[in-house]
C-alpha positions as CSV (number, residue, x, y, z in Angstrom):
1,X,137.9,99.8,101.1
2,X,135.2,101.9,102.6
3,X,133.3,101.8,99.9
4,X,133.2,98.2,100.0
5,X,132.5,97.9,103.5
6,X,129.4,100.4,103.1
7,X,127.8,98.6,100.5
8,X,128.2,95.5,102.3
9,X,126.6,97.0,105.5
10,X,123.9,98.8,103.4
11,X,122.9,95.3,101.2
12,X,123.0,93.4,104.2
13,X,120.2,94.9,105.7
14,X,118.0,93.9,102.6
15,X,116.9,90.7,103.8
16,X,115.8,92.8,107.4
17,X,113.8,95.7,106.1
18,X,112.1,92.8,103.4
19,X,111.2,90.9,106.9
20,X,109.9,94.2,108.8
21,X,107.5,94.8,105.6
22,X,106.5,91.4,105.5
23,X,105.7,91.6,109.6
24,X,103.9,95.0,108.7
25,X,102.2,93.4,105.9
26,X,100.6,90.6,107.9
27,X,99.3,93.1,110.2
28,X,97.6,95.2,107.8
29,X,96.0,92.0,106.3
30,X,94.8,91.0,109.7
31,X,93.0,94.6,110.8
32,X,91.7,94.9,107.2
33,X,90.2,91.4,107.5
34,X,88.5,92.3,110.5
35,X,86.7,95.3,109.4
36,X,85.7,93.8,106.3
37,X,84.5,90.9,108.0
38,X,82.6,93.1,110.1
39,X,81.3,95.3,106.9
40,X,80.1,91.6,105.6
41,X,78.4,90.9,109.0
42,X,76.9,94.2,108.6
43,X,75.4,93.6,105.7
44,X,74.6,89.7,106.3
45,X,72.0,90.8,109.1
46,X,70.7,93.5,106.6
47,X,69.7,90.5,104.2
48,X,72.6,91.9,102.1
49,X,75.5,90.8,100.0
50,X,78.7,92.7,100.3
51,X,78.3,93.8,96.3
52,X,74.7,94.5,97.5
53,X,75.5,96.9,100.7
54,X,78.2,98.5,98.8
55,X,75.4,99.5,95.9
56,X,73.5,101.2,99.0
57,X,76.0,102.9,99.8
58,X,76.9,104.0,96.3
59,X,73.3,105.0,95.6
60,X,72.9,106.9,99.1
61,X,71.8,110.8,99.0
62,X,74.2,111.4,102.2
63,X,77.5,112.2,100.9
64,X,79.1,110.9,104.1
65,X,77.2,107.6,103.4
66,X,79.1,107.6,99.7
67,X,81.8,108.2,101.2
68,X,81.9,105.5,103.7
69,X,81.4,103.1,100.8
70,X,83.9,104.4,98.4
71,X,86.6,103.6,101.8
72,X,84.9,100.4,101.9
73,X,85.3,99.5,98.4
74,X,89.2,101.0,99.0
75,X,90.0,98.7,101.6
76,X,88.6,95.7,100.2
77,X,91.1,96.2,97.0
78,X,93.9,96.9,99.3
79,X,93.3,93.6,101.1
80,X,93.5,91.9,97.8
81,X,96.5,93.4,96.9
82,X,98.1,93.1,100.5
83,X,97.3,89.2,100.1
84,X,98.3,88.6,97.0
85,X,101.8,90.2,98.0
86,X,101.7,87.7,101.2
87,X,101.4,84.9,98.7
88,X,104.1,86.0,96.4
89,X,106.4,86.4,99.7
90,X,105.2,82.6,100.9
91,X,106.3,81.7,97.2
92,X,109.8,83.3,97.4
93,X,112.7,81.7,98.5
94,X,114.1,84.4,101.4
95,X,116.6,85.1,99.5
96,X,114.7,87.2,96.9
97,X,112.0,88.6,99.3
98,X,113.7,91.9,99.1
99,X,112.9,92.0,95.7
100,X,109.7,91.4,96.0
101,X,109.1,94.9,97.5
102,X,110.5,96.5,94.6
103,X,107.5,94.9,92.5
104,X,104.7,97.6,93.6
105,X,105.1,98.1,96.8
106,X,102.4,99.3,99.4
107,X,103.2,103.0,100.1
108,X,101.5,103.5,103.2
109,X,103.5,100.0,104.8
110,X,106.8,101.0,102.7
111,X,106.2,104.5,104.3
112,X,105.8,102.9,108.1
113,X,108.4,100.1,107.4
114,X,111.0,103.2,106.5
115,X,110.4,105.4,109.4
116,X,110.8,102.7,111.8
117,X,113.1,100.5,110.4
118,X,115.6,98.9,112.8
119,X,118.8,97.8,111.2
120,X,120.2,94.2,111.9
121,X,123.1,91.8,111.7
122,X,122.4,89.1,109.5
123,X,123.0,86.0,110.5
124,X,121.2,84.0,108.1
125,X,122.7,82.8,104.3
126,X,120.6,84.7,102.4
127,X,121.6,87.9,104.6
128,X,125.1,86.8,103.9
129,X,124.5,86.9,99.7
130,X,122.7,90.2,100.0
131,X,126.0,91.3,102.3
132,X,128.7,90.2,99.6
133,X,126.8,91.6,96.5
134,X,126.5,94.6,98.1
135,X,130.1,94.9,98.8
136,X,131.3,93.1,95.7
137,X,128.6,96.1,93.7
138,X,130.3,99.0,95.5
139,X,133.7,97.5,94.7
140,X,132.8,97.6,91.1
141,X,131.3,101.0,91.3
142,X,134.4,102.1,93.2
143,X,136.7,101.0,90.5
144,X,134.8,102.2,87.5
145,X,134.4,105.4,89.1
146,X,137.9,105.4,90.0
147,X,139.0,104.0,86.2
148,X,139.5,107.8,84.7
149,X,141.6,109.0,87.3
150,X,143.8,105.7,87.4
151,X,144.3,106.2,83.6
152,X,145.2,109.9,83.9
153,X,147.4,109.5,87.0
154,X,149.6,106.5,84.6
155,X,149.7,109.1,81.6
156,X,151.1,111.7,84.0
157,X,153.8,108.6,85.4
158,X,154.9,108.2,81.4
159,X,155.5,111.5,81.1
160,X,157.2,112.1,84.3
161,X,159.2,108.9,83.3
162,X,160.6,110.5,79.8
């Protein structure tokens, strides 16, 4: 019984974890968009598009400028990845959002969500489904691992009856 309750409680947190991850995702997208928009504005003021500005950094002799260009390229790629993940979250029904994290989470967002995660009582229908699924899975696992012991107990009981 304790195993079933533990499984239910653990699985019930999946929707809340997904929600907290999703909130961080939105914040990261907003902040990266500001940084990249500033970079694009600087490029435009200097009669360059983004790719030309990045190329200036790539060709720079100064290591700091080269490194800054690499940082901007990394930020642009990350914004693209995060934006795709946010779209995936929007297209999925709430029940499946916890699963979306399993497919290529952003490590920084995942680490931050794990570090700051605050459990919550699931009061949504999808929270109830995850709770039930966790209870069922824990029950099945407990039964599976207990099976060899039940067989041994039955064999011992039959031996005593004879």
